[in-house]
C-alpha positions as CSV (number, residue, x, y, z in Angstrom):
1,X,0.0,0.0,0.0
2,X,1.3,3.4,-0.9
3,X,1.1,6.2,1.7
4,X,-1.5,8.8,0.6
5,X,1.0,11.7,1.0
6,X,3.9,12.9,-1.1
7,X,6.7,15.4,-0.5
8,X,4.7,18.0,-2.5
9,X,1.9,17.8,0.1
10,X,4.1,19.0,2.9
11,X,3.4,22.7,2.4
12,X,2.7,23.9,5.9
13,X,5.6,24.9,8.2
14,X,4.6,23.8,11.7
15,X,6.2,23.8,15.2
16,X,6.1,20.7,17.3
17,X,6.0,21.8,20.9
18,X,6.6,20.0,24.2
19,X,5.2,21.0,27.6
20,X,7.2,21.7,30.7
21,X,5.7,22.3,34.2
22,X,7.4,24.7,36.5
23,X,6.5,25.6,40.1
24,X,4.6,28.9,40.6
25,X,5.9,29.5,44.1
26,X,2.5,28.9,45.6
27,X,2.3,25.2,45.5
28,X,0.9,25.0,42.0
29,X,2.5,24.7,38.6
30,X,2.6,26.7,35.4
31,X,2.5,24.9,32.0
32,X,4.8,26.4,29.4
33,X,5.3,25.2,25.8
34,X,8.6,25.2,24.0
35,X,9.5,24.4,20.4
36,X,11.0,20.9,20.0
37,X,11.2,21.0,16.1
38,X,10.1,22.9,13.1
39,X,9.0,20.7,10.2
40,X,7.1,20.7,6.9
41,X,3.7,19.0,7.2
42,X,0.5,18.2,5.4
43,X,-2.7,19.1,7.3
44,X,-5.9,17.3,6.2
45,X,-9.3,17.8,7.9
46,X,-11.0,14.6,8.9
47,X,-14.2,15.8,10.7
48,X,-15.8,18.9,12.0
49,X,-18.9,19.2,14.2
50,X,-20.7,21.4,16.7
51,X,-22.0,20.5,20.2
52,X,-23.9,22.4,22.8
53,X,-21.7,22.7,25.9
54,X,-22.1,24.9,29.0
55,X,-24.8,27.0,27.4
56,X,-22.9,27.7,24.3
57,X,-22.2,26.1,20.9
58,X,-18.7,24.6,20.7
59,X,-17.0,23.5,17.6
60,X,-14.5,20.6,17.2
61,X,-12.4,19.9,14.3
62,X,-10.1,16.8,13.9
63,X,-7.3,16.6,11.4
64,X,-4.5,14.3,10.3
65,X,-1.1,15.9,10.3
66,X,1.5,14.1,8.2
67,X,5.3,14.7,8.6
68,X,8.5,12.9,7.7
69,X,9.1,10.2,10.3
70,X,10.5,11.3,13.6
71,X,10.8,9.0,16.6
72,X,10.5,11.8,19.2
73,X,6.9,12.8,18.6
74,X,4.6,11.8,21.4
75,X,0.9,12.3,22.2
76,X,1.7,14.7,25.1
77,X,3.1,17.2,22.5
78,X,1.2,19.6,20.3
79,X,1.5,21.2,16.9
80,X,1.3,24.9,16.2
81,X,0.6,26.3,12.8
82,X,0.5,30.1,13.0
83,X,-2.3,30.9,15.5
84,X,-3.8,27.5,15.3
85,X,-2.9,24.8,17.9
86,X,-3.5,21.1,17.6
87,X,-3.3,18.5,20.4
88,X,-1.7,15.3,19.2
89,X,-3.8,12.2,19.9
90,X,-1.3,9.7,18.5
91,X,1.8,9.2,16.4
92,X,1.5,6.4,13.8
93,X,4.5,5.1,11.9
94,X,2.7,4.5,8.6
95,X,3.4,0.9,7.3
96,X,6.1,0.6,10.0
97,X,8.7,1.8,7.5
98,X,9.9,4.9,9.3
99,X,9.2,7.1,6.3
100,X,6.0,8.9,7.3
101,X,4.4,9.8,10.6
102,X,0.7,10.3,10.8
103,X,-0.6,12.3,13.8
104,X,-4.4,12.3,14.4
105,X,-5.0,15.7,16.1
106,X,-7.8,17.8,17.5
107,X,-7.8,21.6,17.0
108,X,-7.8,23.5,20.3
109,X,-9.9,26.6,20.9
110,X,-7.7,29.4,22.2
């Protein structure tokens, strides 16, 4: 089976970010995000829907983000594309060939 992505599809320059927790001095923690890598990616929409939550309409969009294979991408990371932020749900080595990494993601409301 051929992967459904080609090098020409990688037209979005994205940041892969990792979280770090630091103490806030009051017994709590502050979450900060730092860039782990900047890569070219293909971003494809899978689904989009609306739900009614807490007396308001909330939208949710899921996507697949494809990048060249990297062994350091984990679900606790996120992807930033401009002002858009995507939470990584998984990192799939397509066909177990270490050529492509498919990351199912959900777009976060900021």
